[in-house]
C-alpha positions in Angstrom: -117.4 102.0 -218.2 -121.3 101.7 -217.1 -123.1 104.4 -217.1 -126.8 104.8 -215.9 -129.2 107.0 -216.9 -132.5 108.0 -215.3 -135.0 109.3 -217.4 -138.6 110.2 -215.8 -138.2 107.8 -212.5 -137.2 104.6 -215.3 -133.6 103.5 -215.1 -131.8 102.6 -218.2 -128.7 101.0 -218.8 -126.4 102.4 -221.0 -123.0 100.7 -222.3 -121.0 103.8 -223.3 -117.6 102.4 -224.9 -115.3 105.8 -224.7 -113.3 105.2 -227.4 -111.6 109.0 -227.3 -110.7 107.6 -223.3 -109.4 104.5 -224.5 -107.0 105.8 -227.2 -106.0 108.6 -224.6 -105.0 105.3 -222.2 -103.5 103.5 -225.4 -101.6 106.6 -226.3 -100.2 107.6 -223.2 -98.9 104.2 -222.6 -96.9 104.2 -225.7 -95.6 107.3 -224.4 -94.3 105.8 -221.1 -93.2 102.9 -222.8 -90.9 105.4 -224.9 -89.7 107.2 -222.5 -88.7 103.9 -220.6 -87.1 102.5 -223.3 -84.8 105.9 -224.0 -83.9 106.0 -220.6 -82.6 102.7 -220.6 -80.5 103.0 -223.8 -79.0 106.3 -222.7 -78.1 104.9 -219.0 -76.6 101.8 -220.7 -74.7 103.2 -223.2 -72.7 105.9 -220.9 -71.0 102.8 -219.3 -69.0 102.3 -222.6 -67.7 105.9 -222.3 -66.0 105.4 -219.1 -63.0 103.6 -220.3 -59.9 104.5 -222.2 -58.6 102.1 -225.1 -55.1 102.0 -225.1 -53.1 100.9 -228.4 -49.9 100.9 -226.8 -49.6 100.1 -223.1 -47.3 102.2 -221.0 -44.4 100.5 -219.5 -44.2 100.1 -216.1 -41.8 102.6 -214.2 -39.0 101.1 -212.7 -39.5 102.5 -209.3 -38.2 100.5 -206.0 -40.6 100.2 -203.5 -40.3 100.9 -199.9 -43.5 99.1 -198.3 -43.6 100.6 -194.8 -44.9 98.8 -191.8 -48.6 97.8 -191.8 -50.9 99.9 -189.5 -52.4 96.6 -188.0 -52.6 93.2 -188.5 -56.0 93.8 -190.4 -54.7 95.9 -192.9 -53.7 94.5 -196.6 -51.2 95.5 -198.9 -52.4 96.8 -202.5 -49.9 96.4 -204.9 -49.2 99.5 -207.5 -51.1 99.9 -210.5 -52.8 102.0 -213.0 -55.4 104.7 -212.4 -57.2 107.1 -214.8 -56.7 110.4 -214.0 -57.4 113.3 -216.5 -58.0 111.1 -219.4 -54.7 109.1 -219.3 -53.6 106.4 -216.9 -51.0 107.1 -214.5 -48.8 105.0 -212.1 -49.8 104.7 -208.6 -47.8 103.7 -205.6 -48.9 100.8 -203.3 -50.9 101.4 -200.1 -51.9 99.5 -197.1 -56.0 99.3 -196.2 -58.7 97.8 -194.4 -60.8 95.1 -195.9 -64.5 96.5 -196.3 -65.4 93.3 -195.2 -64.4 89.8 -193.1 -63.2 87.4 -195.7 -62.8 89.9 -198.6 -59.6 89.7 -200.9 -58.1 91.9 -203.3 -58.2 90.9 -206.8 -55.2 93.0 -208.8 -56.0 95.1 -211.6 -55.1 94.0 -215.0 -55.1 94.9 -219.0 -57.6 93.1 -221.0 -57.0 92.5 -224.4 -59.8 93.8 -227.0 -60.0 94.0 -230.9 -59.5 97.9 -230.6 -56.8 98.0 -227.9 -56.4 97.3 -224.2 -58.3 98.4 -221.1 -57.1 98.7 -217.9 -59.8 96.7 -215.3 -58.8 98.5 -212.0 -58.3 96.1 -209.0 -61.3 95.8 -206.5 -62.4 93.6 -203.6 -64.3 90.6 -203.7 
């Protein structure tokens, strides 16, 4: 920071290094970095709590589904699968739905094995 000091009409250039302002800047920068790191860790950790690990997979119900006719030629049948409801998996029947965009296809849900148990990966559009 450069300051011009005028004394009796004569200009003196005085270079003042303000250590207090620099230390404040460094301190605020460290706090900002800490807050960013904390928010990333907090938001990143929440994703892992969204799944329920199952030790014994539930049996698929022996239900006969009568598929109704398609509402239009554009609609696609989405097969029956498991859905998370109230902290447990429940069997959900199939249904007709329109793809979200042209050329999209539906990938069926499946169980993925982990070291701690099985996790249901819901079906989704690709």
